[in-house]
N, C-alpha and C positions, 0 to 999 in steps of 0.2 A: 388652444394652440397645440401643435404637435411637438411636444417637449421631447427631449432626449437626443442623444448623439447618434451618429451613424452606427456605432457599435452597439448601442442600446437597442436600436431597431433590428440589427442583425441578430442579436441574441433573442429578441422577441420572436423573430421569424423561425429560428431553430426550434423553439418551444411551442409554437402555435399548433393547436389541434384543430383540423379542418372537418367540416361536415361533408360527407361523401354520399349519403343516401337521400333518395326522395323523401319528401315530408307529405305524407298522405294520411287523411283522417286522423290527424293529431299524433302521428307516430312516425318513426324512421321506417322506411321501406326500401330494402335494397333492390327490389324489383328482379326480374329474371331476364333482362336484356343485355347482360354483360356490363362493360365499363368502358370509359374513354379517358384519356389523359388530359389533364389540365396543365398546359405548359406556361411557365412564367416568362413574359417578355423581357424581363430584366436580365436573364442569364441563359435563357433557352432550356432550362431544366424542367423536368416534370415534377410539379408540386405534389400530385396525387392522382389517383384514378377515381372517377366519380360514376355512380350508377348511370347507366344509359337508358333513358326512357324511350318507349316506343308506344304503339297503340294500346297494349295492354296496361301500361301504367297510366297513360291518359285516361282511359276508360275508368280505371279504379279511382283516379282522382276526381273525374267528373261525377262518377256515382257518389262518392262521399260528399261532394259539394252539393249535389242535387238532394240528397237526404238531408243534409244540414239546412238547406233552403226550405224545402217542402215540409219537413216535420221537426226540425231542430229549433232551439230557442232564438238563435240569433236575429232573424228578421222580426221576431215578436217581442224582443226586449225593448224596453223603453229607450228612446234615443239617447237619453242622459247616460244609461247604463252602458250602451254600446260605446259612447264617448269615453267613459272611464276606462274601458278596455284598451282603447286606442292610446290614451295617456299613459297606461302602464307599459304598452309597447315602446312608446317613446322614452320612458324611464329606463327601460332595459337597453335600448339601444344607446343611450347615454352611458350606462354602466358598462356595456361592452364596446364602447367607442373605439378604443385603441385597437382591440382585436379585429373589429369590423374594417377599420381603416387599413390595417395591415394586410388583411385578406384581399381587400379591393386593390392595393398597390401590387401585391404579389400575382394577382390573376390577370390584371390588364394594363399595369405599367405606369399609371400616373404617380406623381410624386406623393410621398407620405404626407407632406404638408397639406397638399391640396385634397387628399383623401380624408384626412382628419379634419382639417378646418373648413372645407367646403362640402365635399360629398356627404359626410356624416352630419354635418350641421343641417343640410338640406333634409335629409331623411328624417332626422329627429323632429325638426320643426314642422315637417309635413304631417307626420302622425299626431303631433301635439296640436296643430292647428285644426285639422278636421275632427280630432277628438273634442276640442272646444266648440266647434261648429255643430255637432251632431244634434243637439237639442234646440238649435236656434232657427231652425227652418219652420216655416208655417204654411199651412194649406190656405186655399182660398174659398171665399163664399161670395160670388159675384151677385150684384143686385139684379134681380129678375122680376118677374111678375109677382104681385102681392099674394097670389095663391100658390106659389111654388118656392122650393129652397133648392138652390144649386150648390153643390160642393165640388171643388176640384182638389183632389188629393195626389200627392206624390208617392208612389209606392216603389219598393226596390224591384229592379228589373229582373233579377234571378241569378243565375250562375254566370259568372264573368270569367272569360278566358283572357289573360293578360300575358302578352308576349313582349319582352323588353330586350334591349341591346346591351352591349358591353361596355360602351364608353362611360356611362354614369350608372353602373349596375344597381346600386341601391337608391339613388335619387329617382330614377325613372320608374323603378318598381314601386316605390312609395308614392309617386304621383298617380299611380293606377290603383294600388291596393287600398290605401288610406281612404280616399272617397268612396270607393266601392263598399268598403266595410261600414263606413259611416252611414251609408244609405240603406244598409241592411242586406246587401248582397253577399254571396259567397263566391270564392275566388279560386281558380286554378292558374298558378303563376309558372310561366316558362321563361327562365333566364336564358341568356345566350350561352352556348356551350363553351365560348371562350371565358365566361365569368360567371359560373354557377355557384361558387363557393359561398359568396356574401349572401346570395338569395336563399340558399339552403339553410344558412344560419339564421336569416330572418324569419323563416318559416318556424324553426324551433323556438325562437324567442317569442314569437306571437303566441304560440301554445303556452309557453311558460307564463305569459302575461295574463292568461285566462281566456283566450279565444277558444270557443268550443270546437271539438274535433270536427273536421271537415270544412270549417269555414275558410281557411287559407291552406291550400295545398300547393306544393312546389315540386315540379317535375323537371328533372335535368334531362336534356336531350338536344338533338340537332333540329333545325327548322324543317328540312324535308320530311322528317319522321314524326318527331313529337309536335312541332309546330303545325304540320299539316293535319295530324290527328285532331288537334284542338280547333283548328279552323273548319274542319268538316263535321265536328261532333254535333249531333242533333240536339243534345241536352244542354249546350252552351247557349245562352240567350243573348250575350253581348260580348263582342271581341274588341279589345283594346290593344293596339299595336304601336310601338315605336321602332322605327328601323328604316330601311331603304325603300325608295319608291317602287322599286322592282319587286321587292317581296310584298309590299303593300297591295300591290295588283293581285298577287296570288291570294291574299285573304279576302278580297272582294269576290274572286271567283269561288273560293271555298264557301262563302255565305250563299252565293248563288246556286251552288251545287248541292247545299244541304238544307238548312231550315230558314234561310233569309235572315240570319241573326244580324243584329245591327253591328256594323264595324266602324270603329273609330281609329283614324290613323294620323299618327305624327310622323312625317316622313322626312325626306332629304331637304337640303338647302344649298343655295349658292348666294349667300347673303351680300348685298352691296353695303359699303360703308362710304358715305359721300362726305368729302371735305371741301367745303366752300371757302374762298378767300377771306371771307369776313368771320371765320371761325373765331370764338373769343380767345382761344388759346391754341395755336397750331402745334406747340410742343406737346401740349396734353393730348390732342387729337392724334398725333403720330404715335406717342407712347400707348395710348389706348388701342390704336389700330394694331400695333405689334403685340400688345398683351392678348388681344381678342383672337388673333389667329394662331398664336404659339401656346396659349393656355390649353391644357389637357392634350398637348401634342397636336392641336388642331383637330382633334377627333371629336368634333361637335357639329351637329347639323346647323346651329346657329352662327358658326364661325364666320367672322367677316372676311371671307376669302377673296372677295373683290374690292379692292380699294380704289374708289373712284375720286380722283383729285383734280381740283381746277388747274388748268395748265399753268397759271401764273405762280402757283405755289407747289407744283408737283415735284420739282427736284428737291426742294427744301425739305418737303415731308418725307419723299422716298429715302433721302439721305438719313434722316433721323430714325426711320423704320430699319433700314439696312445696319445702322450702327447698333441698334438694339438687338437685331438678330445675331450679329457677330459677337456681341458681348454675352449673350444668353448662355448659361451653364447648363450643358446637357450632361447627364451622368445617372449613376445609380439612383433609382426612385426611392430607395430606402435612406438615402443620405438627405437630411433636412436642408442642406445647402443647395441641392440640385433644384434648378428651375424648370427644366423640361425633362421628362422621363422618357420611357420607351414606348414606341408604337405597339399595338396589341400583339403582334405576331409577325412571323416571317412572311406569310402570304400577303398580308396587308402591307407590310413594308415594300414588298416587290411591286404591288400594284401602285403605290405612291411614287416609287422611282420610276416606274414606266410613265407615269404622267409627267414627271420632271423631264425625262428624256424626250417626251413628245413635245413638251413646251419649247425646249431648245430647238427642236427640228422645225417647228412652226414659225421660228423667227423671233420669239420673245427673248429679252436680254436677262440673263442670270446675273443678279446683283449680290446675292449672298446664298451660301449654303449649296444645297443640291446634292450632297453625298452622304452616304452611310458613315457613321462614326462608331468608335468603340466596339468594332466587330469581334475583337479578341475576347470580349466579355461573354460572347454567345447571345447577347441581347440584340433587340431589334430598335437600334437607334438611328436617328436621322438628324442632320443639321437643320435649324431653321432656315427656310428658303424663301427668297424673294425674287420675283421676275418683274420687270417693267417692260414697257413697249409691247404690251399684250394686245393683240387685236381682239375686238368684241366678238368676233365669230370663232376665235380659236378655242380649242377644247379646254385650255386652262381658264378661260372666262365662262365656260358653259357647264362643264361637268364638275360634280361634286367629288372632290379628291379625298376629303376626310383625313387631311394630314397637315403638318405645319408649312404649307405652301401658299404663298400670298401672290396674287396677281394684281398688278398696278396699272390702271388705265386712266386716261386724262379726258377732260371735257373743257369746253369753252363757255358754256352758260348753263343756267339751271334747267332748262327745257332738255337739253342733251343729257345732262345728268340723270334726270328722271327716266328718260328713254332708255338710257344704258342700264339704269337699275331695274327696270322692269323687263328688260330683254332676257327673260329666263323663264323656264318652265316651273321654277320653284317660287314660293312666296312665303318663306317661314319668318325671316326677320331682315331688318335694315337699320342702318345708322345714318345720322345726319349731323353735321357740324356747322353751325351758323350762329351768328350774333343778332340775327334779324327775327323778331318774333312773328311777323307776317310770313316770312319765308319758312320758318319752322312749321307753322300750321298748314300752309299750302302744299309744301313738298310732302310732309308726312301723310297728308291726305291722298296725295297723288300716288304715293308708293303702294304697290300691291303686295303687302306683307302683313302677316298677323301681328307682329310687334315691330315697332319703330322706336328706336332709341335716339333721343336728341341730346347732343353734347355729352354722350356717355355711351356705353355699351355693356350689355349683359347685366343691367341693373334691374331691380324689382323685388318683389316678395310675393308671399302666398295669397295676398289680396286681389292679384291681378291675373287674368287667364293668359295661357300660353297655347299657341297652336298656329297652324298655317292656312294659307290660301293655295289656290291652284294645285299643283301636284306635290305641294308640301303636306297635304292631308286636310283633315276636317276635324271638327270637335275641338274641345279645349281641356288641357290639363290645368291644374292650380285653381284657386279661387272657388267660390260657390258654384261657378258655372260648370266645374267638373262634374258636379252631382247630376247635371242634366244627362250625362252619358249613362249613368247607372240607375236611373229612375224612370218609371213610366207615369204619364199623367192619366188619371181616371176621373171621368166626369159622373157625378151622381146626381140625378134630377128627382126631386121628391115633389109630388103634387100634394098640396095641402088641402 
């Protein structure tokens, strides 16, 4: 738990030392590209300035990763030894948990409670889980003709470029880095320019844990410069990206224009959350719907931003969600009593407000929120917002807003609910609330989404894969399936 008072966390923030240099080849590297400001969305103040990476820094990081892969010890270590290093990284993340959580809160605005209890728990558990898995994988020896021996081995794919966003800076970095390292790959990680600080500290801690030089490199910089250099680099074998669908298209083009590197994409979402009238607990369904859209300020690709409710219970459910939205405590994310923190920055807040204005102009009814709050703090705060009477073709129902904005739509039968749910270019996640087992199976199968939660939302652990369909991307994070992204299958046929 994120123990401590508001004053305790404020004092910690004043004393916190932040990492501001790239981490390349096992050392801090200031680079030669100048610096950029990291602004905290909680008060609009500049936290620090961070080295600004460009092509030169990416080239240096990739060269270090290439050497570490081609001639270094990491791919050649016994898997159990690689696993032990990952476990030491997990231990160091636990030791520095408070500092890392504080860094995440300061750089992207989520509450300190969520940063400590959820974000850091996920990062720690991810390194621990893949550390324990590293020596549990087996190769294959298919039955063939009696005069031949066939071997199918999994080998590390090479140098991995990992580009991650700001909404879960450590969780999503861990989902890429930990399985890639467990497989024996080397990594060049580029965090978002909005949230580079926690990733830079991760790079330092990984080296402290015994990761050889060059195995994990962290380059800070923006997408059009550093991100593009990673996408186009001919010595990167695999690219793993989490972010918007628009940027994902760029990485596919970069691969086509360079070395046809494999590109794995986890992209946007406009997730439906279906509540049927036979839901076992309508109050719980409504409370979970509100939690799902307002958690992490709604800045989640899986956020259940489309609430699809049967018309017979729509007003009852909507009233419950509205009541929760109005009661939610928005405030300083360093206050443990705060329930919803700040959006990541002024530009993003402006885009979300534009969506809210557009929803009202399209005829949707604003039931709660819709306005900026706490402007005097200098922070980027928004009221939890609920619209109903949203038309299926409206922008509120189609476009990913990535903020605490819920659109309520109604339906009259299950077939209509499934059609509404699937009427999107995205396919990342969905929710379903029903008390009927047959309906749970048939509807979840009909939904075109990588994850379907039944009578819950955002549940799961590292044993299950995560990823999308349609324009929400391809490939899977989490679980043993994530290793498929970072390994190559080799067939060896021996004639006896």
